[in-house]
C-alpha positions in Angstrom: -47.7 69.2 9.4 -46.5 72.6 10.3 -49.9 74.2 10.6 -53.0 74.4 8.6 -53.9 77.0 6.0 -57.0 75.2 4.8 -60.4 76.8 4.9 -63.7 75.3 5.8 -64.7 72.8 8.4 -61.5 70.6 8.0 -59.2 73.6 8.4 -61.1 74.8 11.5 -61.0 71.3 13.0 -57.2 71.1 12.5 -56.9 74.6 14.0 -58.9 73.4 17.1 -56.7 70.4 17.5 -53.6 72.7 17.3 -55.1 75.0 20.0 -56.0 72.0 22.2 -52.4 70.7 21.9 -51.0 74.1 22.8 -53.3 74.3 25.8 -52.3 70.8 26.9 -48.6 71.7 26.7 -49.3 74.9 28.7 -51.0 72.8 31.4 -48.0 70.4 31.4 -45.6 73.4 31.8 -47.6 74.9 34.7 -47.9 71.5 36.4 -44.1 70.9 36.0 -43.2 74.2 37.4 -45.5 73.7 40.4 -44.3 70.1 41.0 -40.6 70.8 40.6 -40.0 74.3 41.9 -41.1 73.8 45.5 -39.6 72.2 48.5 -41.6 69.0 47.9 -39.7 65.7 47.6 -38.6 64.7 44.0 -41.3 62.0 44.0 -43.8 64.9 43.5 -42.8 64.8 39.8 -45.0 61.7 39.5 -47.9 64.0 39.2 -46.6 64.8 35.7 -47.7 61.5 34.2 -51.2 62.5 33.4 -50.4 65.9 31.9 -47.6 64.3 29.9 -50.0 61.7 28.5 -52.6 64.4 27.8 -50.1 66.6 25.9 -48.7 63.6 23.9 -52.3 62.6 22.9 -53.2 66.2 21.9 -50.0 66.5 19.9 -50.7 63.3 18.1 -54.3 64.3 17.4 -53.2 67.6 16.0 -50.5 66.0 13.8 -47.8 67.8 15.7 -45.9 65.0 17.3 -42.3 65.6 16.4 -43.0 69.3 15.6 -42.6 70.6 19.1 -40.5 73.6 18.0 -43.3 74.8 15.8 -45.8 74.2 18.5 -43.8 76.1 21.1 -43.8 79.0 18.7 -47.6 78.9 18.5 -47.7 78.7 22.3 -45.6 81.8 22.6 -47.9 83.5 20.1 -50.8 82.9 22.6 -49.0 84.8 25.3 -48.7 88.5 25.9 -46.5 90.4 23.4 -43.3 92.0 24.8 -43.5 95.7 25.4 -41.6 98.0 23.1 -38.9 100.2 24.6 
């Protein structure tokens, strides 16, 4: 599943699952940056277990497991657009 173009309640529900998956992946990204970029010992990475599980479940629920490239494109779509020269 590379996204949903359906209309109605089912299409909206799929879109909500996709948004939830993107948000879970963003939380994982921010947690990973915080855990791995500081001067804390490497064992700090163990805090990633919960966000990884959350992201995996959200991806599965949205039907995006295995489609991480597509999802990353959607995540980048949520961010600010680059400024034009």
